[in-house]
N, C-alpha and C positions, 0 to 999 in steps of 0.2 A: 505493500501501500504506499503511496506517496504521501508526501506532507501539504498538498494544495487542496486538502478537503475543505471546501467552504459549505457551511451548515445552513441546510435547507429552512426555510420559514415556511409556517402556514398561519395566514391571519383568518381567526377562528371567531364569525360575526356571533351576537347577540340571537338566540333563537327569536323567531318570529311568529308567532301563535295564530293559528286560525280560530282558536277558541280560547276562552279565559279560564279552562277547567283546572282545576288544582288538585291535589292529593295523587294519590298512586297512577292515576291517568296521565300526568305530567310525562312519565316514561314514553307515552305513544307517539312513534314519530307523525302518524297520521293528523296530529295537531299542528305539526310544523310546516313553513314554506321557507323549502331548502332552496329555491331559486335563486337567491341572491348570494348562495354560498360557493367558494370557488372549488372546483372539481380538479384534484391533484393527482396525475400518473404515477404510479409505479414502474420500475423499470428493471433489468436484470442487476443482481445484487452485488456481483463483484465487478462487472466492466461499467453500469449506468447506461447501456446500450437496450435495445430494443427486445420486446417480451413476444412469445410466441400467442397467449391469449392477454390481451389488455386488460389491466386493473386500474380502478380509480376511485378516491375516496373523497369525502364532504362530511366538514362538522361543523356544528354549531353548538352555543352553550345556553344554560341557564345556571342561576345560584345553585340548583340542586343535581344537574344530571348534565354531562359533555355526551353528546348526540354524535356517532359516527355513523354513515352510511358507506359501506365499502362494495362497488359494484363491479364484478368479476365477468369478463364473457369466460363460459365454461362449456365446452361441448362435451367433457367427459370428467367424471369426479370417480376418486378412490376414496372410500369413508366408511371403514366397518366398525368403527369404534362407537360404544354405545352409553357408557358410563362417564358421568364427570371426571376429570381429571386423568383420564385417559392418555396416553401418548399421542396425542392427536398431530403433532409436526412430524408423525412417522408416515402420515399421508397427506392427502389434501386440507388446506388449511389455511384462514385467515387471523394474523397475530397485531397485536397492538402492545406496543411496550410504552409503558410511561414512568417516569420519575415521581417517586411520593414526594421529595422535597423535602423530607424528614431531617437529613443532616448531610453533610458533604461526604460524598461517597457513599450515599445511603441506597435503601434498596431501590429498586422499579417493580411498578406491576406488570407481570405479561399476563395477558387476556387471549384466548384462543377459540376460535368458532371453525367447529366443522359444517360440512354441507349439509349435515343431517341437525344441525344446531345442538351439537353437543359441544360444553364448556370446558375447557380446561381455565385455571386461573391459580394464580402462585405468585409469591413474593420472591424476588432475586436478589442477591447480592452478589457484585461483579467484584473479580480479584484486579482489576483495572487494566488486565491484557484481553479482555473477551472471552476470559473463562468465569466458569459461575465457581464463585466461592462458597456460596450455601443458597438453597433453595428452599421456601415452605411450602408446599403442594398441599398439605392440608388445611392451607388458609384459604377462606371463601371470600368474595366479595357480594356478601347479602345484598339484595336490591338489584344488582346488574338484571338488566332485562335485555335479551337478544330474542332475534329471529331470522329466520333465512327463507327468502321469497325467490323461487324461480319463475324466468320470465325470457323466452324468446332466446335460448342457448345462453342465457346468463344466470347468475346467483348475485343477489343483492342481499348482504349482511348489514344487519342493522343491530348496534350497540346503545344504549342508553346508560352510562358510566356514573354511580352517583360519586359526585364531588366530595362527599363526608369521608373518603378515606385518603385525602391529600392535603398535606399542610399546607400548601398556598393554595387558597380560593380563586375561583374563576374572578376576575375582577376587570375592567379596561385598563391595557397596559400590564398586566400580569401574563408573564408567559411559564410553560411547562416544555419540559424535554422530552420526545417522544420519538416513535417510527412505527411506521405502517408496512407490513409484509403479508407476502403471500407465498404458500408452496402449492405447486400445481404440477400433478403427473399426467403424462397423456399415455394413449393405449398401449404404447412400447414399454412403458416402467419408466420412462425419462421423466426427472424430475427439473422443474424449472424454480429456481428462488428470486421471487422479486422484493423490492424494498421502494420505500417512497425517498428515504435518503441512501442511498447505497452504501454499503459497508466496506467496498472494495474486498470481501472475502466471501464465500458459504459460511458466514458467522454473523447471527444476528445479535448476539450478545456485545457488539464492540459498541457500548455506551458513548465513547467519544465520536460516534458517528452519528449519535440520534441530532434530529433538528428540532426545530421550536415551534410549539403551539401558541401564538400571540393571540392574546383574547382583545376584542375590540368592541 
């Protein structure tokens, strides 16, 4: 990996609601108008080049939730896991890594969703070189809401992530460090690794390559 890496930035707009409902229903994306949110593409994680099946994401926020919508062109899916915290990363999956902001070099949250809407969630401590020093898979993000919609050779993954798990609360001018990933296997068993902020290697745990989520 070279030293010319420039951190990517995603401007995350405040959620525009189509209704004024509150409570548990606030995690429902159908209330949100996402048309003003930037659509950001993923690329091949090692080279930053083009990918076989394109992926984009959009995000917005409220005081209670961060909303992610990840759109994947997907003509073929490999997904046999059925239980929470199964090793989804061994097959097709989308992933979000978000720093918790608890302390310098502190943990980040790893969230994964399979094509069958199975969830893997964990807290991860990095060794500073892209390796895992510790991981807490028993930890669950209670209140996380996910869904997967199939539409016209595509899968749309949606996550509503409770902000209560993060030390820095969303507000205009606040930023989080994060990355968005996808693993996609084709019919021949060839796996493609995608990232919003390319890591320069087939390693999603290179924390120094995370980008910024800037709340507006």
